[in-house]
Structures are given as structure tokens and as C-alpha cells.
C-alpha positions as CSV (number, residue, x, y, z in Angstrom):
1,X,-28.9,-2.5,19.3
2,X,-26.6,-5.4,18.6
3,X,-27.4,-8.1,16.0
4,X,-27.5,-10.8,18.7
5,X,-30.1,-8.7,20.7
6,X,-32.2,-8.3,17.6
7,X,-32.1,-12.1,16.9
8,X,-33.1,-12.7,20.6
9,X,-36.1,-10.4,20.4
10,X,-37.2,-11.9,17.1
11,X,-37.1,-15.4,18.5
12,X,-39.0,-14.3,21.5
13,X,-41.7,-12.8,19.2
14,X,-41.9,-16.0,17.2
15,X,-42.3,-17.9,20.5
16,X,-45.3,-15.7,21.4
17,X,-46.8,-16.1,18.0
18,X,-46.2,-19.8,17.8
19,X,-44.7,-19.8,14.3
20,X,-41.6,-18.7,12.4
21,X,-41.6,-15.2,10.9
22,X,-38.2,-15.6,9.3
23,X,-36.4,-18.3,7.3
24,X,-32.8,-18.4,8.3
25,X,-29.9,-20.0,6.5
26,X,-26.1,-19.5,6.8
27,X,-26.3,-17.1,3.8
28,X,-29.6,-15.2,4.1
29,X,-32.6,-14.3,6.1
30,X,-36.0,-13.8,4.6
31,X,-39.6,-13.4,5.7
32,X,-41.9,-16.4,5.7
33,X,-45.3,-15.9,4.2
34,X,-46.6,-15.4,7.7
35,X,-43.9,-12.9,8.4
36,X,-44.8,-10.9,5.3
37,X,-48.4,-10.8,6.3
38,X,-47.5,-9.9,9.9
39,X,-45.3,-7.0,8.6
40,X,-48.0,-5.7,6.3
41,X,-50.6,-5.7,9.1
42,X,-48.1,-4.2,11.6
43,X,-46.9,-1.3,9.3
44,X,-49.9,1.0,9.7
45,X,-49.8,0.8,13.5
46,X,-46.0,1.3,13.4
47,X,-46.3,4.3,11.1
48,X,-49.0,5.8,13.3
49,X,-46.9,5.3,16.5
50,X,-43.9,6.8,14.8
51,X,-46.0,9.8,13.7
52,X,-47.3,10.3,17.2
53,X,-43.7,10.2,18.6
54,X,-42.5,12.7,16.0
55,X,-45.4,14.9,16.6
56,X,-44.7,15.0,20.4
57,X,-41.0,15.7,19.7
58,X,-41.9,18.5,17.3
59,X,-44.3,20.1,19.8
60,X,-41.6,19.9,22.5
61,X,-38.8,21.5,20.5
62,X,-40.7,23.4,17.8
63,X,-41.0,22.2,14.2
64,X,-37.8,21.9,12.2
65,X,-36.7,20.4,9.0
66,X,-37.8,20.4,5.4
67,X,-41.4,20.1,4.4
68,X,-41.7,18.8,0.8
69,X,-45.0,19.8,-0.8
70,X,-46.0,18.6,-4.2
71,X,-48.2,20.5,-6.6
72,X,-49.8,20.0,-10.0
73,X,-49.9,22.7,-12.7
74,X,-49.3,25.8,-10.7
75,X,-48.9,26.6,-7.0
76,X,-51.2,29.6,-6.8
77,X,-51.2,32.6,-4.4
78,X,-53.2,30.9,-1.8
79,X,-51.0,27.8,-1.7
80,X,-47.9,30.0,-1.5
81,X,-49.6,32.0,1.3
82,X,-50.1,28.7,3.3
83,X,-46.5,27.8,2.9
84,X,-45.4,31.2,4.0
85,X,-47.6,30.9,7.0
86,X,-45.9,27.6,8.0
87,X,-42.5,29.3,7.6
88,X,-43.6,32.3,9.7
89,X,-45.1,30.3,12.5
90,X,-42.3,27.7,12.6
91,X,-39.0,29.4,11.6
92,X,-37.1,26.1,11.8
93,X,-39.4,24.5,9.2
94,X,-38.6,25.1,5.6
95,X,-41.3,24.3,3.0
96,X,-40.1,23.3,-0.4
97,X,-42.3,22.8,-3.5
98,X,-41.9,19.9,-5.9
99,X,-43.9,19.8,-9.2
100,X,-45.8,16.5,-9.7
101,X,-46.3,15.2,-13.3
102,X,-49.9,14.8,-14.6
103,X,-49.1,11.2,-15.5
104,X,-48.4,10.2,-11.8
105,X,-50.5,12.5,-9.5
106,X,-50.1,10.4,-6.4
107,X,-46.9,8.4,-6.8
108,X,-44.6,11.0,-5.2
109,X,-46.7,11.0,-2.0
110,X,-47.0,7.2,-1.9
111,X,-43.3,6.7,-2.4
112,X,-42.3,9.4,0.2
113,X,-40.7,11.7,-2.4
114,X,-42.8,14.5,-0.9
115,X,-44.4,14.8,2.5
116,X,-47.8,16.0,1.2
117,X,-49.2,17.3,-2.1
118,X,-51.9,19.6,-3.4
119,X,-53.7,17.5,-6.0
120,X,-56.8,17.7,-8.2
121,X,-59.7,15.7,-7.0
122,X,-61.0,12.9,-7.1
123,X,-58.7,10.9,-4.8
124,X,-59.5,7.2,-4.2
125,X,-56.1,5.9,-3.1
126,X,-56.4,3.7,0.0
127,X,-52.8,4.5,0.9
128,X,-53.5,8.3,1.1
129,X,-55.5,10.5,3.4
130,X,-57.5,13.4,1.9
131,X,-57.3,16.5,4.1
132,X,-58.6,20.0,3.4
133,X,-60.5,20.5,0.1
134,X,-60.5,23.9,-1.5
135,X,-60.4,25.9,-4.7
136,X,-63.7,24.9,-6.3
137,X,-63.3,26.3,-9.9
138,X,-65.2,25.9,-13.2
139,X,-63.5,23.9,-15.9
140,X,-61.9,25.5,-19.0
141,X,-61.3,24.0,-22.4
142,X,-58.1,24.9,-24.0
143,X,-58.1,24.7,-27.8
144,X,-55.7,25.9,-30.6
145,X,-56.2,29.6,-31.5
146,X,-58.6,29.8,-34.4
147,X,-60.3,26.5,-33.5
148,X,-63.9,26.3,-34.7
149,X,-65.2,25.9,-31.1
150,X,-63.8,29.4,-30.4
151,X,-66.0,31.0,-33.1
152,X,-69.5,32.3,-32.8
153,X,-69.7,32.3,-29.0
154,X,-71.7,35.5,-28.4
155,X,-75.3,34.3,-28.7
156,X,-77.9,36.2,-26.5
157,X,-78.2,34.8,-23.1
158,X,-75.1,32.6,-23.4
159,X,-72.0,33.0,-21.3
160,X,-69.4,34.6,-23.6
161,X,-67.1,32.0,-25.0
162,X,-68.8,29.1,-23.2
163,X,-68.8,25.6,-24.6
164,X,-71.5,23.2,-23.6
165,X,-70.2,19.8,-22.4
166,X,-72.1,18.0,-25.1
167,X,-70.0,19.8,-27.7
168,X,-67.0,17.9,-26.4
169,X,-68.2,14.9,-28.5
170,X,-66.6,16.7,-31.4
171,X,-63.3,17.5,-29.7
172,X,-60.6,14.9,-28.9
173,X,-59.4,15.5,-25.4
174,X,-55.7,15.4,-24.3
175,X,-55.4,13.3,-21.1
176,X,-52.8,12.2,-18.6
177,X,-51.0,8.9,-19.5
178,X,-50.3,6.0,-17.2
179,X,-49.6,5.4,-14.3
180,X,-52.3,7.9,-13.4
181,X,-55.4,5.9,-12.2
182,X,-58.1,5.4,-14.7
183,X,-60.8,7.2,-12.6
184,X,-58.5,10.2,-12.3
185,X,-57.7,10.3,-16.1
186,X,-61.4,10.0,-16.9
187,X,-62.2,13.1,-14.7
188,X,-59.4,15.1,-16.5
189,X,-60.6,13.9,-19.9
190,X,-64.1,12.4,-19.7
191,X,-64.7,9.5,-22.2
192,X,-68.4,10.5,-22.6
193,X,-70.5,13.7,-22.3
194,X,-73.1,14.0,-19.6
195,X,-75.7,12.7,-22.0
196,X,-73.5,9.7,-22.9
197,X,-72.1,10.7,-26.2
198,X,-68.6,9.4,-26.8
199,X,-65.8,11.9,-26.6
200,X,-62.9,11.2,-29.0
201,X,-59.6,10.2,-27.4
202,X,-56.8,12.6,-27.9
203,X,-53.1,12.2,-27.2
204,X,-51.8,11.0,-23.8
205,X,-49.3,13.2,-22.1
206,X,-47.0,13.0,-19.1
207,X,-46.8,16.6,-18.1
208,X,-48.8,19.8,-18.4
209,X,-46.4,21.3,-20.8
210,X,-46.7,18.3,-23.1
211,X,-50.4,18.8,-23.0
212,X,-50.2,22.5,-23.8
213,X,-47.9,21.7,-26.7
214,X,-50.4,19.1,-28.1
215,X,-53.2,21.6,-27.9
216,X,-51.2,24.3,-29.6
217,X,-50.4,21.8,-32.4
218,X,-54.1,21.2,-32.9
219,X,-54.1,17.6,-31.7
220,X,-57.0,18.1,-29.3
221,X,-58.4,20.2,-26.5
222,X,-57.5,20.0,-22.8
223,X,-59.6,20.6,-19.7
224,X,-58.0,22.5,-16.9
225,X,-59.4,24.5,-13.9
226,X,-59.8,28.2,-14.8
227,X,-56.9,29.6,-12.7
228,X,-54.4,27.1,-14.1
229,X,-55.6,27.8,-17.6
230,X,-55.2,31.5,-17.0
231,X,-51.8,31.1,-15.4
232,X,-50.5,29.1,-18.5
233,X,-52.0,31.5,-21.1
234,X,-50.4,31.4,-24.5
235,X,-51.1,33.4,-27.7
236,X,-51.5,30.2,-29.7
237,X,-54.1,28.7,-27.3
238,X,-57.7,29.9,-26.7
239,X,-59.4,29.2,-23.3
240,X,-63.1,28.6,-23.3
241,X,-65.3,28.2,-20.3
242,X,-67.2,24.9,-20.2
243,X,-70.8,24.5,-18.8
244,X,-72.3,21.2,-17.8
245,X,-69.2,19.6,-16.2
246,X,-68.5,19.2,-12.4
247,X,-66.3,21.9,-11.0
248,X,-62.6,21.2,-10.4
249,X,-61.4,21.0,-6.8
250,X,-58.1,20.7,-5.0
251,X,-57.2,18.7,-1.9
252,X,-54.2,18.2,0.4
253,X,-53.2,14.6,0.6
254,X,-50.5,12.7,2.6
255,X,-49.6,9.1,3.1
256,X,-51.9,7.2,5.5
257,X,-50.1,6.6,8.8
258,X,-47.5,9.2,7.9
259,X,-49.0,12.3,9.4
260,X,-46.3,14.3,11.2
261,X,-46.3,17.6,13.1
262,X,-45.1,19.3,9.9
263,X,-48.0,18.0,7.9
264,X,-50.4,19.0,10.7
265,X,-49.0,22.5,10.5
266,X,-49.4,22.6,6.8
267,X,-53.0,21.3,7.1
268,X,-53.9,24.1,9.5
269,X,-52.3,26.7,7.2
270,X,-54.2,25.4,4.1
271,X,-57.5,25.4,6.0
272,X,-56.9,29.1,7.0
273,X,-55.2,30.5,4.0
274,X,-56.8,28.6,1.1
275,X,-60.4,29.1,2.1
276,X,-60.9,25.4,2.5
277,X,-64.6,24.6,2.5
278,X,-64.2,21.0,3.5
279,X,-61.9,18.9,5.6
280,X,-61.6,15.1,5.7
281,X,-61.3,13.4,9.0
282,X,-59.1,10.4,8.4
283,X,-60.3,7.0,9.6
284,X,-58.0,4.1,9.0
285,X,-60.9,1.8,8.2
286,X,-63.2,4.1,6.3
287,X,-63.2,6.4,3.3
288,X,-62.7,10.0,4.7
289,X,-65.9,11.9,5.4
290,X,-66.0,15.4,4.0
291,X,-67.8,18.1,5.8
292,X,-68.7,21.8,5.3
293,X,-69.9,23.1,8.7
294,X,-72.8,20.9,9.6
295,X,-73.7,20.1,5.9
296,X,-72.1,17.0,4.2
297,X,-70.5,17.5,0.9
298,X,-70.9,13.9,-0.2
299,X,-72.9,15.0,-3.2
300,X,-70.0,17.2,-4.4
301,X,-67.4,14.5,-3.9
302,X,-69.6,11.7,-5.3
303,X,-69.8,13.6,-8.6
304,X,-66.0,13.5,-8.7
305,X,-65.6,9.8,-8.0
């Protein structure tokens, strides 16, 4: 479309609205305050329309292209099985994995660096949609080998090696640094125990490897889900199950208004291959509802928010 035709259409739109959307000079063109507001309000509808068109095209010709999927910590066997299922069902679509730093769990999705991501809950980002929820796992505390919390853990009737959440009041916790949202950082490293006792603040880290290094150096403990803790096992770090904390859960997220045929294919594969026990139904005006069969999981999600 020519520049003159674009200018003609913009002037026609301004005529219908009854006000200028652009300030024009001989050297530059920029949005008016009304134009900025109009663009912001129009963007979700445009993205949804673009996604619908792309979805129809994908259905007509078969899915093609790269599907970039972010992950945190480790992409376990179930996640890899889901990606393999996408590849098998849609040979023209090539899933690629991208590691997401702990310090910025949602930025890559928000900025379009990945199409979707497997992230640790909770998720309270208005720009993102929470899809299938899966992998409910108990939390594990990682401490330096020989740490006092690792000693004397075989009392009768007590889970071997278990640490009660109240004991975290005596253990500084390693936590993600900014720009991770505060609510997410506080789930990864709670500031208080369930009974309200303050938990010492440990070092802030950008990546999982930085966190493991801090733990091995004796600078604090770090909470991870059990599979991730096992996957990253080291001789200089001791994993201890923790009782009294909410379980860790994973969820598939993507940018609101950016759902494509590739993302829908990934969502179906995650639901089937990862044993998803909940799936959010995105509503552009409401926080996603999470369901398991006919029973709502709001209690589970509320504990994570």
C-alpha cells in the first residue's frame, strides 16, 4: 500500500472519529494523546484478529515454522514429549527450547522472544494467558552438604530428611532478583513461615546456576520443586523435602491476544502428554478460571497467589 493511500485512510479514520490521531509536521509524524489511547485500546482486538487469520491459514496449509518455547530450570521428560508430539503431528513445525532466567520469568513471553513458556506458578501478569497447569510437586530445600538442617532427620514417624516450613526461620533463602515480580519472588523464597515467623533474606540471583553456586558456598538455602532439585543434583548440595509449604506447579503461558495455531497445537500436546490437571479458559476481561473436571481448583491457585 502506498504512503499516499495510508495517509488517505488515516484522514478518513480521523474524520469518522472527529479528532486528530496524528500530529503532522514537515519533519515528523507522531501520535496525539488520543491516538496513543486509540492504539492501546485497538491493539488487543488487532492481535486477536491476526491470530484468528494465522490460525485459519495454519489449518488450511498445515502448521509450519519455528515454535519457540521457554522453560525454567529444566525441560523434563513430559515437556519434551509434548514438543515431540507437536513435531510428529505437524512435520512442518519445529519446536525450539529457550532457557528463561529466574530473574525474569515472564519477560521473554511478554517481549515476543518466545511464543510460549513453561513457567512456575503463580502467574498474575495481565498481558499473559495461563493455559494448562500441570506437574504438582512438593518443594525441596537445597542446602550445602553438611548443613545442620541435614542432620538428625530420622525421628520416628517423620518423613526421612524432611524439614518443617517453620524451620526456614533459621535458614536464609536464595531468591530471584529483579525484574521478577515481587509476588513470584515471594513464592520462590517466602519472607515468612506459615506461622508468620520472618525468614532471613539470602542472596538474590539471576539464574538457577547462580542460585546453586550460592547454596554450595553456604550462603543460604534454595527452594525448588522436587524434580528440578533432583535433576540438578550435586555432591556439595543436600536436598531436603519440605513439609508445610504449598506444592509447586507449572503452567503454559503465552501473550494475551497472541494465540496462534502453533500455540494451540502446543497447548493440546501439553494437556495430553504432561498430565495436565487444570486448564485455563482465557477471557480478555477476567482472570482465567482454572478447572479440573467439574471441580474448581481455585483453592489451589489461591494459595499460590
